[in-house]
C-alpha positions in Angstrom: 18.7 6.6 3.3 15.3 5.4 4.5 15.2 2.9 7.9 12.3 -0.2 7.5 11.6 -0.7 11.6 10.6 -4.4 11.8 7.7 -5.4 13.9 7.1 -8.7 12.8 4.9 -7.9 9.5 4.6 -10.6 7.4 4.7 -7.6 4.8 7.7 -6.1 5.9 9.8 -7.2 3.4 8.2 -5.9 1.5 8.4 -2.5 2.6 12.2 -2.8 1.6 11.6 -4.0 -1.2 9.3 -1.3 -3.1 11.9 2.1 -1.8 14.4 -0.5 -3.7 12.7 -0.9 -6.8 11.8 2.8 -6.8 15.5 3.3 -6.8 15.1 4.6 -3.0 17.8 3.5 -0.3 16.6 1.8 2.3 17.9 -0.9 5.2 15.9 -3.3 7.6 16.2 -2.4 11.4 15.4 -3.8 14.4 12.1 -2.6 16.6 15.0 -3.2 19.6 17.6 0.6 18.5 18.0 3.5 21.1 16.3 6.4 19.3 20.2 7.8 19.3 21.0 4.7 16.3 17.6 5.8 14.1 17.7 9.6 13.6 20.6 9.8 11.2 17.7 8.4 8.5 16.1 10.1 6.7 13.0 9.2 6.8 11.0 5.8 8.5 9.1 4.1 8.0 7.1 1.3 11.2 5.9 -2.1 9.8 2.9 -3.7 10.5 3.0 -6.8 12.9 1.2 -9.3 15.1 0.6 -7.4 17.7 0.6 -3.5 19.3 3.3 -5.3 22.6 6.1 -6.7 20.0 6.2 -3.1 19.0 9.6 -2.6 20.4 10.5 0.9 21.2 8.7 1.8 17.4 5.9 4.7 19.2 9.1 6.8 20.9 11.0 6.1 17.0 7.1 7.8 16.1 7.9 11.5 18.3 11.4 11.6 19.4 12.8 12.1 15.3 12.1 14.9 13.5 12.8 13.1 9.8 9.3 12.2 7.9 7.1 9.3 9.9 5.0 6.5 7.8 3.6 4.2 10.0 2.3 0.8 8.3 -0.9 -0.9 9.3 0.1 -1.6 13.5 3.2 1.5 13.0 -0.4 3.4 12.3 -1.2 2.0 15.6 1.4 2.7 17.7 1.6 6.3 16.6 -2.1 7.0 17.0 -1.1 5.7 20.8 2.2 7.1 21.1 0.1 10.7 20.2 -2.7 10.0 22.8 -5.0 8.0 20.1 -6.7 5.2 21.1 -7.1 1.3 19.1 -9.3 -0.8 19.5 -10.8 -3.6 17.7 -12.4 -2.8 14.7 -16.3 -3.9 13.9 -16.0 -5.9 11.2 -12.3 -6.8 11.0 -10.3 -6.5 7.7 -8.5 -9.4 5.3 -10.2 -8.0 1.7 -9.0 -5.8 -0.3 -10.6 -2.1 0.0 -11.9 0.8 -1.2 -10.9 3.9 0.4 -12.1 7.6 0.1 -8.8 10.0 -0.3 -9.4 13.5 1.8 -6.2 15.8 0.5 -3.0 14.6 1.7 1.2 14.8 0.2 1.5 11.2 1.0 -1.4 10.5 -1.6 0.1 13.4 -4.3 -1.1 11.9 -8.0 -3.8 9.7 -6.8 -6.8 11.5 -7.3 -9.9 10.5 -4.7 -10.0 6.9 -4.2 -7.7 4.4 -4.6 -7.8 0.2 -3.7 -5.5 -1.4 -1.0 -5.2 -3.8 1.0 -6.4 -4.5 4.0 -5.2 -6.6 6.6 -5.9 -6.0 10.1 -7.9 -6.6 13.7 -7.9 -4.0 15.7 -7.6 0.3 14.3 -7.5 3.5 15.5 -10.5 4.8 16.9 -9.8 8.7 18.5 -7.2 10.6 16.4 -4.7 11.6 18.5 -5.2 15.4 18.9 -3.3 17.5 16.4 -3.9 14.8 13.5 -6.1 14.8 11.7 -8.1 12.2 9.2 -6.5 11.7 5.1 -8.4 8.4 4.3 -11.9 6.3 5.0 -13.8 3.3 3.9 -16.9 1.6 4.9 -14.3 -1.0 7.5 -12.7 1.6 8.9 -13.4 4.9 9.5 -9.2 5.9 10.2 -7.1 4.5 7.3 -5.0 7.5 7.0 -4.1 10.3 9.5 -0.9 12.5 9.0 0.3 15.0 12.4 -0.7 19.0 11.5 2.7 20.6 11.5 4.9 16.9 12.3 5.8 15.2 9.0 3.9 11.6 10.7 1.8 9.8 8.4 -0.3 6.2 9.4 -1.6 3.8 6.8 -4.3 1.2 8.6 -3.2 -0.4 5.0 -0.3 -2.3 3.1 0.9 0.2 0.4 3.6 -2.3 -0.3 1.5 -4.6 -1.5 0.5 -5.3 -5.1 -3.5 -5.4 -3.8 -2.6 -1.7 -3.1 -3.4 -0.2 -6.7 -1.1 3.2 -6.1 1.0 1.9 -2.6 4.4 2.3 -4.5 2.7 5.4 -5.6 2.3 6.5 -2.1 5.8 5.1 -0.8 7.6 6.6 -3.4 5.5 10.6 -2.2 7.0 9.4 1.4 10.5 9.0 -0.1 10.2 12.3 -1.7 8.9 14.1 1.4 12.4 12.7 3.1 13.8 14.9 0.8 
């Protein structure tokens, strides 16, 4: 069971839908749950949302569990801050299809060196936390994706759950495989 943490994003329901379509059990949960209530999950996805102020316990979840965690958009930013990185306004903002360069990672297994994704954000990760590496970048955003070097913690600035992201379903399936 993968828990999808609701941070109030406009695409949150699509994450669960994409997982179900891929044959993966998931459940949408509040970002206010105590850490103990989410520890039994096989994996956790931190959804997007409108602001860091509305992320509830998402930062705690990104650091406090041993199962794989995927932060999407705001979830990616929350994870960066929780581990000591910095988030700030993007120079261009991102509300469009974007071509990203994939720098190699298990989340992108079977996709190749680049793909088109849907970006929908004003803020972005400006400084990658210590212990993470950048796994995707674009002309619009230097940190389109990152991963922890030791923990199964991944973040993507874009939205794999929307149909505009060409290989989004593959990315979510790859994450689900890491949760097994």
